[in-house]
C-alpha positions in Angstrom: 0.0 0.0 0.0 1.4 3.4 -1.0 1.9 6.3 1.4 -0.9 8.1 -0.4 -3.3 5.2 0.2 -2.1 4.9 3.8 -2.9 8.5 4.4 -6.4 8.3 2.8 -7.3 5.1 4.8 -5.9 6.5 8.0 -7.8 9.8 7.6 -11.1 8.0 6.8 -10.6 5.7 9.9 -9.9 8.7 12.0 -12.9 10.7 10.9 -15.3 7.7 11.3 -13.8 6.9 14.7 -14.2 10.4 16.0 -17.6 10.8 14.5 -18.8 8.0 16.8 -17.8 9.8 19.9 -17.0 13.5 19.6 -20.5 14.8 18.6 -22.1 15.9 20.7 -19.3 17.4 22.7 -18.5 15.6 25.9 -17.8 17.1 29.3 -14.0 17.5 29.7 -12.4 15.1 32.2 -10.3 15.8 35.3 -6.9 15.3 33.9 -7.6 17.2 30.7 -8.5 20.2 32.8 -5.3 19.9 34.8 -3.1 19.8 31.7 -4.9 22.7 30.2 -4.6 24.7 33.4 -0.9 23.8 33.8 -0.3 25.1 30.3 -1.9 28.4 31.2 0.2 28.5 34.3 3.5 27.9 32.4 2.8 30.4 29.6 1.4 33.1 31.9 4.5 33.0 34.1 2.5 31.5 37.0 -0.1 34.3 37.2 -3.1 32.2 35.8 -4.7 28.9 36.5 -3.0 25.9 38.4 0.0 23.8 38.6 0.6 20.2 39.9 4.2 19.2 40.2 3.5 15.5 39.6 2.4 16.1 36.0 4.8 15.5 33.1 5.7 18.7 31.2 5.0 18.0 27.5 1.2 18.3 27.3 1.1 21.4 29.5 3.6 23.1 27.1 1.6 22.1 24.1 -1.7 23.2 25.6 -0.2 26.4 26.8 0.8 27.4 23.3 -2.7 26.7 22.1 -4.1 28.8 24.9 -1.9 31.7 23.9 -3.3 31.4 20.4 -6.8 32.0 21.8 -8.2 28.6 20.7 -10.9 27.1 23.0 -9.9 23.9 24.8 -12.6 21.6 23.4 -11.6 22.5 19.8 -8.0 21.9 20.6 -8.7 18.5 22.1 -10.7 17.4 19.1 -8.2 18.6 16.5 -5.3 17.1 18.4 -7.3 13.9 18.8 -7.8 13.7 15.0 -4.1 14.3 14.4 -3.1 11.7 16.9 -5.4 9.0 15.5 -4.2 9.8 12.0 -0.6 9.5 13.2 -1.4 6.3 15.0 -2.7 4.6 11.8 0.2 5.8 9.6 2.7 4.5 12.2 0.8 1.2 12.5 0.7 0.6 8.8 4.4 1.5 8.3 5.7 -0.4 11.3 3.7 -3.4 10.0 5.3 -3.1 6.6 8.8 -2.8 8.2 8.1 -6.0 10.2 7.0 -7.8 7.1 3.3 -8.0 7.8 2.0 -8.1 4.3 -1.6 -8.8 5.3 -2.9 -5.3 5.9 -6.4 -6.6 6.9 -4.9 -8.5 9.8 -3.0 -5.4 10.8 -6.1 -3.2 10.5 -8.4 -5.5 12.4 -5.8 -6.1 15.2 -5.2 -2.4 15.8 -8.9 -1.4 15.9 -9.5 0.0 19.3 -12.7 1.7 20.7 -10.6 2.8 23.7 -8.4 4.9 21.3 -11.6 6.5 20.0 -12.6 7.3 23.6 -9.3 8.7 24.7 -7.9 10.6 21.6 -10.2 13.7 21.7 -10.3 14.1 25.5 -7.1 16.0 26.1 -5.6 13.1 28.1 -1.9 12.1 28.0 -2.1 8.4 27.2 -2.7 8.7 23.4 0.0 11.4 22.7 2.5 9.3 24.8 1.6 6.1 22.9 1.9 7.8 19.5 5.3 9.2 20.5 6.3 5.7 21.6 5.3 4.2 18.2 7.3 7.0 16.5 10.3 6.1 18.5 10.0 2.5 17.4 9.6 3.7 13.8 12.8 5.8 14.1 14.5 2.8 15.6 13.5 0.7 12.6 14.9 3.4 10.3 18.2 3.2 12.2 17.8 6.8 13.6 18.9 5.7 17.0 19.7 9.0 18.6 16.4 10.5 17.5 14.6 7.4 18.6 16.0 8.0 22.1 14.9 11.6 22.1 11.3 10.7 21.0 11.2 7.9 23.6 12.1 10.5 26.2 9.3 12.8 25.0 6.9 9.8 25.4 8.2 9.5 29.0 7.8 13.2 29.6 4.2 13.0 28.4 3.3 10.0 30.6 5.9 8.8 33.1 5.2 5.1 32.9 6.2 5.2 29.3 9.8 5.3 30.4 9.5 1.6 29.8 9.8 2.3 26.0 13.6 2.9 26.3 13.9 -0.6 27.9 12.1 -2.1 25.0 14.4 -0.2 22.6 17.4 -1.5 24.4 16.2 -5.1 24.2 15.3 -4.7 20.6 18.8 -3.4 19.9 20.3 -6.6 21.5 18.5 -8.5 18.7 20.4 -6.7 15.9 23.9 -5.7 14.9 26.1 -3.0 16.4 24.4 -3.5 19.7 26.6 -1.3 21.9 26.7 1.5 19.4 22.9 1.4 19.0 22.2 1.4 22.7 24.8 4.2 23.3 23.1 6.4 20.7 19.6 5.7 22.2 20.8 6.4 25.7 22.3 9.8 24.7 19.1 10.8 22.9 16.9 9.7 25.8 19.2 11.4 28.4 19.2 14.8 26.8 15.6 15.9 27.5 15.4 13.8 30.7 18.5 15.4 32.3 17.1 18.9 31.4 13.8 18.0 33.1 15.5 16.7 36.2 17.7 19.8 36.4 14.7 22.1 36.2 13.0 20.0 39.0 16.1 20.4 41.2 16.2 24.1 40.6 12.4 24.7 41.1 11.5 22.2 43.8 14.9 21.4 45.4 14.4 17.7 44.4 15.0 16.3 40.9 12.6 13.5 41.6 9.7 15.3 43.3 7.2 14.7 40.4 7.9 10.9 40.6 7.6 10.9 44.4 4.3 12.8 44.5 3.0 10.8 41.5 3.6 7.5 43.3 2.0 8.8 46.4 -1.2 9.9 44.6 -1.4 6.7 42.6 -1.0 4.6 45.7 -3.4 6.5 48.0 -5.7 9.1 46.3 -9.2 7.5 46.1 -7.6 4.1 45.7 -10.7 2.3 46.9 -12.5 3.6 43.7 -10.0 1.9 41.4 -9.3 -1.5 42.9 -9.6 -4.3 40.5 -8.4 -8.0 40.3 -5.1 -9.1 38.9 -6.6 -10.1 35.5 -8.5 -6.9 35.0 -6.4 -5.7 32.0 -6.2 -9.1 30.3 -10.0 -9.4 30.4 -10.6 -5.8 29.3 -8.0 -6.2 26.5 -9.9 -9.2 25.0 -13.1 -7.3 25.3 -11.4 -4.6 23.2 -10.3 -7.0 20.4 -10.3 -10.8 20.4 -7.4 -10.9 17.9 -5.1 -10.0 20.8 -5.3 -13.7 21.6 -2.7 -14.1 18.9 -0.2 -11.9 20.7 1.8 -14.9 22.1 2.2 -16.3 18.5 3.5 -12.9 17.2 5.8 -12.5 20.2 7.3 -16.0 19.8 7.8 -15.2 16.1 9.6 -11.9 16.9 12.1 -13.6 19.2 12.6 -16.6 16.9 13.3 -14.4 13.9 15.3 -11.9 16.0 13.1 -9.2 14.6 14.3 -6.2 16.6 11.2 -4.1 16.0 8.9 -7.0 17.0 11.1 -7.7 20.0 11.0 -4.0 21.1 7.2 -3.9 20.8 6.7 -7.2 22.6 9.0 -6.2 25.5 7.4 -2.8 25.9 3.9 -4.2 25.7 4.6 -6.9 28.3 6.5 -4.7 30.7 3.8 -2.0 30.5 1.1 -4.7 31.2 3.1 -6.0 34.1 3.6 -2.5 35.6 -0.1 -1.5 35.4 -1.2 -4.9 36.7 1.2 -4.6 39.7 -0.3 -1.3 41.0 -3.6 -1.2 42.8 -4.9 1.9 40.9 -6.4 0.4 37.7 -8.2 2.3 35.0 -9.3 1.2 31.5 -7.7 4.2 29.9 -4.2 3.0 30.9 -4.5 0.2 28.4 -3.9 2.7 25.6 -0.3 2.7 26.6 0.3 -1.0 25.8 -2.6 -2.3 23.6 -1.2 -0.8 20.3 2.1 -2.5 20.7 0.4 -5.8 21.5 -1.9 -5.3 18.6 0.9 -5.0 16.0 2.6 -8.1 17.4 -0.8 -9.9 17.4 -1.2 -8.9 13.7 2.1 -10.7 13.0 0.7 -13.8 14.7 -2.6 -13.5 12.7 -0.7 -13.4 9.4 1.4 -16.4 10.4 -1.8 -18.4 11.3 -3.5 -17.4 8.0 -0.5 -18.5 6.0 0.0 -21.8 7.9 -3.6 -22.8 8.6 -5.2 -21.4 5.5 -8.7 -21.0 7.1 -11.8 -20.8 4.8 -12.6 -17.3 3.8 -15.9 -17.5 5.6 -14.1 -18.1 8.8 -11.9 -15.0 8.2 -15.0 -13.0 7.4 -16.7 -14.1 10.6 -13.6 -13.2 12.7 -13.5 -9.8 11.0 -17.2 -9.3 11.7 -16.7 -10.2 15.4 -13.9 -7.6 15.7 -15.9 -4.9 14.0 -18.9 -5.6 16.3 -16.5 -5.4 19.3 -15.3 -2.0 18.2 -18.8 -0.6 17.7 -20.1 -2.1 21.0 -17.0 -0.8 22.8 -17.4 2.8 21.5 -21.0 2.8 22.5 -20.4 1.3 25.9 -17.5 3.6 26.8 -19.5 6.7 25.8 -21.9 6.0 28.7 -19.0 6.9 31.1 -18.9 10.4 29.9 -21.6 13.1 30.3 -22.5 15.5 27.5 -21.0 19.0 27.8 -22.8 21.0 30.4 -23.0 24.5 28.9 -24.5 26.0 32.1 -21.4 24.9 34.0 -19.1 26.2 31.3 -20.9 29.6 31.3 -20.6 29.8 35.1 -16.9 29.2 34.9 -16.4 31.6 32.0 -18.4 34.4 33.8 -16.6 33.9 37.2 -14.3 36.9 37.6 -12.2 37.4 40.6 -9.0 39.5 41.3 -6.8 37.2 43.4 -6.5 33.5 44.2 -9.5 31.1 44.0 -9.7 27.9 46.0 -11.1 25.0 44.0 -12.1 21.5 44.7 -11.8 20.4 41.1 -9.5 21.5 38.3 -12.4 21.9 35.7 -12.7 25.7 36.1 -9.1 26.0 34.7 -10.6 25.3 31.3 -12.7 28.5 31.2 -11.5 30.7 34.1 -8.2 32.5 34.0 -7.9 33.3 37.7 -5.0 31.9 39.7 -6.3 28.7 41.3 -5.2 27.0 44.6 -6.0 23.3 44.8 -7.9 22.0 47.7 -7.5 18.4 46.6 -3.8 18.3 46.0 -1.8 16.2 46.4 -4.3 14.1 48.5 -7.4 15.3 50.2 -7.6 14.4 53.9 -8.6 16.0 57.2 -5.2 17.7 57.6 -5.4 19.3 54.2 -9.0 20.3 54.8 -8.3 22.0 58.1 -5.2 23.7 56.7 -7.3 25.4 54.0 -10.0 26.2 56.5 -7.5 28.2 58.4 -6.3 29.9 55.2 -9.8 30.9 54.0 -9.3 34.6 54.7 -6.4 34.6 52.2 -8.5 33.5 49.3 -10.6 35.9 47.1 -13.1 33.2 46.0 -14.0 29.5 46.1 -15.4 27.1 43.6 -16.5 23.9 45.2 -18.7 20.9 44.4 -20.4 18.7 46.9 -19.3 15.6 44.9 -15.6 16.4 45.3 -13.2 16.0 48.2 -14.0 12.3 48.6 -13.0 10.7 52.0 -12.4 7.0 52.5 -15.6 5.3 53.7 -14.2 4.5 57.1 -12.5 7.9 57.7 -15.0 9.8 59.9 -12.3 12.4 60.8 -12.0 13.4 57.2 -15.7 13.6 56.7 -16.1 15.9 59.7 -13.3 18.1 58.5 -14.9 18.4 55.1 -18.2 19.4 56.7 -16.5 22.1 58.8 -15.0 23.5 55.6 -18.3 23.5 53.7 -20.1 25.1 56.7 -17.4 27.9 56.8 -17.9 28.9 53.1 -21.1 30.9 53.5 -19.7 32.6 56.6 -16.6 33.8 54.8 -17.8 34.5 51.3 -20.9 35.6 49.3 -22.3 32.9 47.1 -22.5 34.3 43.5 -23.9 31.3 41.7 -25.1 27.7 42.1 -25.2 25.2 39.2 -26.6 21.7 39.3 -24.7 19.3 37.0 -24.7 15.5 36.8 -26.2 15.0 40.3 -23.7 17.4 41.8 -24.1 21.0 43.0 -21.4 23.5 42.2 -21.1 26.5 44.5 -19.4 29.7 43.4 -18.3 32.0 46.2 -16.6 35.4 46.1 -15.0 37.6 48.7 -17.7 40.0 50.0 -15.7 42.9 48.7 -15.2 41.4 45.2 -16.9 43.1 42.3 -17.9 41.7 38.9 -20.1 38.9 37.8 
């Protein structure tokens, strides 16, 4: 298939996929609001929005540039999502070609993912990081080892667990020629952005590794009871995504047997990522985006091998293709139930909220539409101590935006629950409530300093 046909097919797939999910607009999710707000913070010199040290820097920088251009966040998320899905399909097709996967149908069916459709237009970090990872594998296949390392570092600096990519590249290099030279070039490329990032951390926070420390703390403790799943959670969900992933072991065995360095790198990265996310208690379906595409390409190689060796009847192949397509359609529809339609009343309340000074928030969502400097009531982990600390600091804030659904305490923690109630009771005594919005079963309260003017 020529590059032109690759591009046309990839674009059509991208438009059809986004058409399932993007319209009508969906309510932006928590992490997307954080990344957008962090971008505003960086590009405003710290005068606007919010900052969470545990977040990787790439997406905030990208979103900050879009914010400076004046583009609205929802439009940015959708356009970026389209570009990412387009890039994903182009990389999948070309990596398959470089691995000798001549059966494009197997590659196409194996890589179909409703989860990708869900995640791409949402402003989340998983899809950009995954596409950067695939790009690093493509550069590795093209013998651009130094640049492969740089792009692997960018994948890591978009989503920290994707540091696993460099390990996959190293193992892939061991399957080829000039092993030490290849690994050295990859290491230098990877180290360049990472060392700069660590140096900035040391200068700003006094600790080069603060983002990783805080990130591990939040993953391990913040609302963990909401995300507990069994050890086979990802395996089951992966097969619900695409039954062709059952052929991943066949493709993986072929990669090692043939010493296919691209296949080995993809296999090792996919397996290590699966092992990491399985090992932590905090489990979410969206994390599968970080390893499913690698596994899918390897599975496509296994599918091609089975078709060549077993020569199944064409009706059997058509039935399997129909099953995969039905899985994709069902997956897109079922995932969409997890996300609410865009609440324009809430968006209008955020956009119209004008305060000079610092605003205390229980949720990062106002960062999408409000340019005030935000202080985070939930960060890094909400508990009784954090609640009482902010209760004592209430006079220093010029406004508060709080939802009765936020600030979740562990079910058995009565101390946290009482501290939350003390904080909520203090709000009307310290501020004037300027607006109340009901959204998705929650009530949002907008408070202002009694001396604050404006809407």
